C-alpha positions in Angstrom: 4.0 35.6 -21.2 5.6 36.9 -18.0 8.9 37.4 -19.7 7.8 39.0 -22.9 7.8 42.7 -23.4 4.7 44.8 -23.2 5.0 45.6 -27.0 5.3 41.9 -27.9 2.2 41.2 -25.7 0.2 43.9 -27.4 1.2 42.5 -30.8 0.0 39.0 -29.8 -3.2 40.4 -28.6 -3.8 42.3 -31.8 -2.8 39.3 -33.9 -5.4 37.2 -31.9 -8.1 39.8 -32.4 -7.3 39.9 -36.0 -7.5 36.2 -36.3 -10.9 36.1 -34.5 -12.2 38.8 -36.8 -11.0 37.0 -39.9 -12.8 33.7 -38.7 -15.9 35.7 -37.9 -16.0 37.2 -41.4 -15.4 33.8 -43.0 -18.2 32.3 -40.9 -20.6 35.1 -41.8 -19.6 34.8 -45.5 -20.2 31.1 -45.5 -23.6 31.5 -43.9 -24.5 34.3 -46.3 -23.4 32.3 -49.4 -25.5 29.3 -48.2 -28.5 31.6 -47.7 -28.0 32.9 -51.2 -27.9 29.4 -52.6 -31.0 28.5 -50.7 -32.9 31.5 -51.9 -31.9 30.7 -55.6 -33.1 27.1 -55.1 -36.5 28.5 -53.8 -36.5 30.9 -56.9 -36.9 33.8 -54.5 -35.0 36.4 -56.5 -35.6 39.4 -54.2 -34.2 37.5 -51.2 -31.3 36.1 -53.3 -30.5 39.7 -54.4 -30.3 40.8 -50.9 -28.1 37.9 -49.8 -25.9 38.5 -53.0 -25.3 42.1 -51.9 -24.3 40.9 -48.4 -22.0 38.3 -49.9 -20.3 41.1 -51.9 -19.9 43.3 -48.8 -18.6 40.4 -46.8 -16.0 39.6 -49.4 -14.8 43.2 -49.3 -14.7 43.0 -45.5 -12.6 39.7 -45.8 -10.2 41.6 -48.0 -10.0 44.4 -45.6 -9.4 42.3 -42.5 -6.7 39.8 -43.9 -3.1 41.0 -43.4 -1.7 39.2 -46.5 -1.8 41.4 -49.6 -2.2 38.4 -51.9 -5.3 37.2 -50.1 -6.6 40.8 -50.0 -6.3 41.1 -53.8 -7.9 37.7 -54.3 -11.0 38.6 -52.2 -11.3 42.0 -53.9 -11.1 40.4 -57.3 -13.7 37.8 -56.3 -15.9 40.5 -54.8 -15.8 42.5 -58.1 -16.4 39.4 -60.1 -19.3 38.5 -57.8 -20.8 42.0 -58.1 -20.6 42.1 -61.9 -21.7 38.6 -62.5 -25.2 37.3 -63.4 -27.0 34.6 -61.3 -25.5 31.9 -63.4 -21.9 33.0 -62.6 -22.8 33.5 -58.9 -24.2 30.0 -58.7 -21.0 28.7 -60.2 -18.8 30.8 -57.9 -20.8 29.9 -54.7 -20.3 26.1 -54.7 -16.6 25.9 -54.5 -16.5 29.1 -52.6 -18.5 27.6 -49.7 -16.4 24.4 -49.8 -13.2 26.5 -49.6 -14.4 28.5 -46.7 -15.5 25.4 -44.8 -11.9 24.0 -45.3 -10.4 27.3 -44.0 -12.6 27.2 -40.9 -12.0 23.5 -40.3 -8.2 23.5 -40.9 -7.3 24.5 -37.3 -9.4 21.7 -35.9 -7.8 19.2 -38.2 -4.3 20.4 -37.2 -5.2 20.1 -33.5 -6.5 16.6 -34.1 -3.3 15.6 -35.9 -1.2 17.2 -33.2 -3.0 15.3 -30.5 -2.7 12.0 -32.4 1.1 12.7 -32.8 1.5 13.4 -29.2 -0.4 10.3 -28.2 1.8 8.2 -30.5 4.9 9.8 -29.1 3.8 9.0 -25.5 2.9 5.4 -26.5 6.2 4.9 -28.2 8.1 6.3 -25.2 6.3 3.9 -22.9 7.0 1.0 -25.0 10.7 2.0 -25.2 10.8 2.3 -21.3 9.2 -1.2 -20.9 11.7 -2.6 -23.4 14.6 -1.0 -21.5 13.3 -2.4 -18.2 13.1 -5.9 -19.7 16.6 -5.6 -21.1 18.0 -4.4 -17.8 16.4 -7.2 -15.8 16.9 -9.8 -18.5 13.1 -10.3 -18.5 13.1 -11.5 -14.8 10.6 -8.9 -13.7 8.1 -10.2 -16.2 8.8 -13.8 -15.2 8.2 -13.0 -11.5 4.9 -11.3 -12.1 3.4 -14.1 -14.2 
């Protein structure tokens, strides 16, 4: 980053902060939704109502934090639907919602794993190519001498 302008560096820092805030909100939202589900399973309606309100607030926070207008609208719509819905609708909404949030949080790790695998395959392939070139240039003599 030594050759980037100060303005670009500030933009990258702000983008990183925004991404961290987004991940934090998603993590909190996942935990709160799971807590809501647990309270509903225990039939503890007072605690479930508290968690439900926090889920609604976190959905609105997610809409506020995300830079994409489409995602903002989706979260606002989901928050409104959650807030107006009864317990049955919230139970239906919460199951795929938690799974979707888990996928969003796990995606960077999956991409990093795929990138590492691809890099390893590239290094392995390059090594095999170099060995093949060495065998071709020496007509396999080096392998014969070492055996």
